[in-house]
C-alpha positions in Angstrom: 174.8 45.0 20.0 175.0 46.4 23.6 178.5 46.7 25.1 179.3 44.3 27.9 178.7 45.6 31.4 181.7 46.6 33.5 182.7 43.9 36.1 183.1 45.2 39.7 185.0 43.6 42.5 183.3 43.6 45.9 186.2 45.6 47.3 185.3 48.3 44.8 181.6 48.3 45.4 182.0 48.8 49.2 183.9 52.1 48.6 180.8 53.8 47.2 178.8 54.6 50.4 178.4 58.4 50.2 175.4 60.3 48.9 177.4 61.8 46.1 178.9 58.4 45.1 176.5 55.7 46.1 176.3 52.2 44.7 173.8 49.5 45.5 174.3 45.8 44.7 171.0 44.0 43.9 171.0 40.5 42.5 174.7 40.9 41.6 174.0 44.0 39.5 175.7 47.2 40.4 173.6 50.4 40.4 174.8 54.0 40.7 172.0 55.6 42.6 173.8 58.9 43.4 171.6 61.0 41.1 168.4 59.2 42.2 168.8 59.3 46.0 166.8 62.6 46.4 163.9 61.1 44.4 163.7 57.7 46.1 160.2 57.3 47.5 161.5 55.5 50.6 163.8 58.4 51.5 167.6 58.8 51.4 168.3 56.9 54.6 167.1 53.6 53.1 169.7 53.8 50.2 172.4 55.3 52.4 172.1 52.5 54.9 172.4 49.9 52.2 175.0 51.8 50.0 178.1 49.9 49.1 176.6 46.6 50.2 174.5 43.7 48.9 171.0 45.3 49.2 169.2 42.3 47.6 167.4 41.2 50.8 166.3 44.7 51.7 165.2 45.4 48.1 163.1 42.1 47.9 161.7 42.6 51.4 160.2 46.0 50.7 158.8 45.1 47.3 159.0 47.4 44.3 156.6 48.1 41.4 157.3 46.9 37.9 157.9 50.5 36.9 160.6 50.8 39.6 162.3 47.6 38.5 162.2 48.9 34.9 163.7 52.3 36.0 166.5 50.5 37.7 167.8 49.3 34.4 168.7 53.0 33.6 170.9 53.1 36.8 172.8 49.9 36.3 176.5 50.4 35.6 177.8 46.9 35.9 177.8 43.5 37.4 179.6 42.0 40.4 182.5 39.8 39.6 181.7 37.5 42.6 184.6 35.8 44.3 184.8 33.5 47.3 184.5 35.5 50.5 182.6 38.4 48.9 179.6 37.7 51.2 181.7 38.8 54.2 182.6 42.1 52.5 179.2 42.8 51.1 177.0 42.0 54.1 174.6 44.9 54.7 173.4 46.3 58.0 170.4 44.1 57.6 166.7 44.0 56.8 165.1 47.1 55.4 161.9 46.2 57.2 163.6 45.9 60.5 165.6 49.1 60.0 162.8 51.3 58.7 159.6 50.3 60.6 158.6 53.0 63.0 159.2 51.4 66.4 160.3 53.7 69.2 164.1 53.9 69.4 163.9 54.0 73.2 162.0 51.0 74.7 161.3 53.0 77.9 159.2 55.4 75.7 156.4 52.8 75.7 156.3 52.9 79.5 156.0 56.7 79.4 153.2 56.5 76.9 151.3 53.8 78.9 151.6 56.0 82.0 150.3 59.0 80.1 147.4 57.0 78.7 146.5 55.6 82.1 146.6 59.1 83.6 144.3 60.5 80.9 141.9 57.6 81.3 141.9 58.1 85.1 141.0 61.8 84.7 138.2 60.9 82.3 136.8 58.3 84.6 137.0 60.7 87.6 135.3 63.5 85.6 132.6 61.2 84.5 132.1 59.8 88.0 131.9 63.3 89.6 129.5 64.4 86.9 127.2 61.5 87.8 127.4 62.3 91.5 126.0 65.8 91.1 
């Protein structure tokens, strides 16, 4: 018979946010991902950003293969002993989709790209027009 899983308080889970000591909470299960962080297909930043928090929303949003979900079982070290108020302690920095899509970090960057595109198009039109004129 398997031994019962260790119960973690939310205040204990949130202490584990560093690469060398990183816990993720997904569906009230506690995972020590410290040894896996360098192999994570999504990169380290995904796990580091969610480390010590409830990463359920981010985990579900991204989607994971059956093999990944099966592998997670080997990383589970316990379960959350959920108490009233834990949601305030465990709130993550948010959506993985929102945090890891490749939008420019500087909104003015789009203006610069549009200007560059317009400039290149203008040169191409001018070159085509002068070529026709000859």
